[in-house]
C-alpha positions in Angstrom: -33.8 -70.6 25.6 -32.5 -67.1 25.2 -29.7 -65.5 27.4 -32.2 -63.5 29.5 -34.2 -66.6 30.3 -31.0 -68.5 31.2 -29.9 -65.7 33.6 -33.3 -65.6 35.3 -33.5 -69.4 35.7 -30.0 -70.0 37.0 -29.5 -66.9 39.1 -30.7 -68.7 42.3 -28.2 -71.5 41.6 -25.3 -69.0 41.1 -26.2 -67.2 44.3 -26.2 -70.4 46.3 -22.9 -71.7 44.7 -21.2 -68.4 45.4 -22.1 -68.6 49.1 -19.5 -71.3 49.8 -16.5 -72.9 48.3 -17.6 -76.3 49.7 -18.1 -79.2 47.3 -21.6 -80.5 46.6 -23.4 -83.7 47.1 -26.8 -84.7 45.7 -29.6 -86.5 47.6 -32.5 -87.5 45.3 -36.0 -88.7 46.1 -37.2 -91.7 44.1 -41.0 -92.0 43.9 -42.4 -89.3 41.7 -39.0 -87.8 41.1 -36.8 -90.5 39.5 -39.6 -93.0 39.0 -42.7 -91.5 37.3 -44.9 -93.6 39.5 -45.2 -93.9 43.3 -44.2 -97.5 43.5 -45.9 -98.3 46.8 -49.2 -96.7 45.8 -49.2 -98.7 42.5 -48.6 -102.0 44.4 -51.3 -101.3 46.9 -53.8 -100.4 44.1 -53.1 -103.7 42.4 -52.2 -106.1 45.2 -53.5 -104.5 48.4 -56.1 -106.2 50.6 -58.9 -104.2 52.1 -57.8 -101.8 54.8 -54.9 -100.0 53.1 -57.0 -97.0 52.2 -58.1 -96.5 55.8 -54.4 -96.4 56.8 -53.8 -93.8 54.1 -56.7 -91.7 55.5 -55.3 -92.0 59.1 -51.9 -90.8 57.8 -53.4 -87.9 55.8 -55.4 -86.8 58.9 -52.2 -86.9 61.0 -53.3 -89.7 63.3 -50.3 -91.9 62.4 -46.9 -91.2 60.9 -45.8 -92.4 57.5 -43.7 -95.2 59.0 -46.7 -96.8 60.7 -48.8 -96.2 57.6 -46.4 -97.9 55.3 -45.7 -100.8 57.6 -49.4 -101.5 57.9 -50.0 -101.2 54.2 -47.1 -103.4 53.2 -48.5 -106.1 55.6 -51.7 -106.0 53.5 -49.9 -106.7 50.2 -51.0 -110.0 48.6 -48.5 -110.8 45.8 -45.9 -113.4 44.8 -42.3 -112.6 44.1 -42.9 -113.1 40.3 -45.9 -110.7 40.4 -43.9 -108.1 42.2 -41.0 -108.3 39.7 -43.3 -108.2 36.7 -45.1 -105.2 38.1 -41.8 -103.3 38.8 -40.5 -104.1 35.4 -43.3 -102.1 33.8 -42.6 -98.9 35.7 -40.8 -96.1 34.0 -38.2 -93.6 35.2 -37.7 -90.1 34.0 -35.7 -90.6 30.7 -33.3 -87.8 31.6 -32.2 -89.3 34.9 -29.4 -91.5 33.5 -27.9 -88.4 31.9 -28.2 -86.5 35.2 -26.3 -89.3 37.0 -23.6 -89.2 34.3 -23.3 -85.4 34.7 -22.9 -85.8 38.5 -20.2 -88.4 38.0 -18.4 -86.2 35.4 -18.5 -83.2 37.8 -17.3 -85.3 40.8 -20.6 -84.8 42.7 -21.6 -87.9 44.7 -25.3 -88.8 44.4 -27.4 -90.9 46.8 -31.0 -92.0 46.3 -32.8 -91.2 49.6 -36.3 -92.5 49.7 -39.1 -93.3 52.1 -40.1 -96.0 49.7 -39.1 -99.7 49.1 -35.4 -100.6 48.7 -36.0 -103.8 46.6 -38.2 -101.9 44.1 -35.7 -99.0 43.8 -32.7 -101.4 43.2 -34.6 -103.4 40.6 -35.9 -100.4 38.7 -32.5 -98.7 38.7 -30.7 -101.9 37.7 -33.0 -102.1 34.6 -31.4 -98.8 33.5 -27.8 -99.7 34.4 -27.9 -97.6 37.5 -27.5 -100.3 40.1 -24.2 -98.8 41.3 -26.0 -95.8 43.0 -26.2 -95.9 46.8 -29.8 -96.3 48.0 -31.1 -95.4 51.4 -34.6 -96.6 51.8 -37.0 -98.9 53.8 -36.3 -102.6 53.6 -38.9 -104.8 51.9 -39.0 -108.3 53.3 -40.7 -111.4 52.0 -42.3 -113.3 54.9 -44.3 -115.9 53.0 -45.4 -117.1 49.6 -47.6 -114.0 49.2 -46.9 -111.9 52.4 -44.5 -109.0 53.1 -43.2 -106.8 55.8 -41.3 -103.5 56.0 -38.3 -102.7 58.2 -37.1 -99.1 58.7 -33.4 -99.1 59.4 -33.1 -95.4 58.6 -35.9 -94.2 60.9 -35.4 -91.7 63.7 -37.5 -91.1 66.9 -36.8 -87.4 66.4 -38.3 -87.4 62.9 -41.1 -84.8 62.7 -43.0 -86.8 60.1 -42.4 -90.2 61.9 -41.1 -91.4 58.5 -39.6 -94.8 57.9 -36.6 -93.0 56.5 -35.8 -89.6 58.1 -34.5 -87.6 55.2 -33.4 -84.8 57.5 -31.2 -87.2 59.4 -29.7 -88.5 56.1 -28.9 -85.0 55.0 -27.2 -84.3 58.3 -25.1 -87.5 57.9 -23.6 -86.0 54.7 -22.9 -82.4 55.7 -20.6 -82.5 58.7 -18.8 -85.6 57.8 -17.5 -84.2 54.5 -18.2 -80.5 54.8 -20.4 -80.7 51.8 -23.3 -78.6 50.6 -26.3 -80.7 49.7 -28.5 -80.3 46.7 -31.8 -82.1 47.4 -34.0 -83.2 44.5 -37.6 -84.0 45.2 -41.3 -83.6 44.4 -43.7 -84.2 47.3 -44.7 -84.2 50.9 -42.0 -86.6 52.0 -39.5 -84.0 50.9 -41.1 -81.0 52.7 -39.1 -81.2 55.9 -35.7 -81.8 54.3 -36.2 -79.0 51.7 -35.8 -76.5 54.5 -32.4 -77.9 55.5 -30.8 -78.5 52.1 -28.5 -75.8 50.7 -30.4 -75.8 47.5 -33.5 -77.7 46.2 -34.3 -78.8 42.7 -38.1 -79.0 43.1 -40.9 -80.4 41.0 -44.6 -80.8 41.5 -45.9 -79.9 45.0 -42.4 -79.2 46.3 -42.2 -76.1 44.1 -45.0 -74.3 45.9 -43.8 -75.5 49.3 -40.3 -74.0 48.7 -41.6 -70.9 47.2 -44.1 -70.2 50.0 -41.3 -70.6 52.6 -38.5 -68.8 50.7 -36.3 -71.9 50.5 -33.4 -71.7 48.0 -34.8 -73.7 45.1 -35.0 -74.0 41.3 -38.1 -75.6 39.7 -37.8 -78.3 37.1 -40.1 -80.7 35.3 -37.8 -83.3 33.8 -34.2 -84.3 34.5 -33.0 -83.1 31.1 -33.4 -79.6 32.6 -31.8 -80.7 35.9 -28.6 -81.7 34.1 -27.9 -78.1 33.1 -28.9 -76.8 36.5 -26.4 -79.2 38.2 -23.6 -78.0 36.0 -24.4 -74.4 36.8 -24.3 -75.2 40.5 -21.3 -77.4 40.7 -19.0 -75.3 38.5 -17.8 -71.8 39.2 -19.5 -69.2 37.0 -17.8 -69.0 33.7 -16.1 -72.5 34.0 -16.5 -75.0 31.2 -17.6 -78.6 31.6 
């Protein structure tokens, strides 16, 4: 990439970094961002009993929130523990994400995985890549029988606009005042729309790019985490500093 392209790509990051001397923290979505597959969707397509599609339609139409949708859908999963584990072990993450984590650690930037997905799935998939040390805030998947499951939402909020199982806006608010940090949010889809307007900067992929662009939110588009590594360094270090 030539120097002109570099300047154009990283200018929004430099402008954001220059606005404050605060240190940074990263909150990163999981499904579709770290993991290349939406885990819950893949489980429902393989193990879901009839009725989960109707819940999805009710959610898309705005009749129910994502928390009610997911709790109803998880209750319709028909799978054993072994089937769940075998399915999760086949799912892939973005191959550049481990390097992104390493870059954050080298720069002293704390990173949390903040997801409206399934905590068990996230922990297992991350562990397969040596990333089980990362803090994960997500919905709690519970086994209730040989082939039955339930979902608890310890990170929900009655004030959540999306009625999500995990209110990402509240999780971002937890980080900012407690440590006077700026938050870099990394995401891809509709569960990230609300929080993208509250983050100090967004690394956006897929549908989140258009959402941020249309609303003028500070953001930088990316496709894969190997690009995001360079973006993180540009944001976390003063201009002209060396890694």
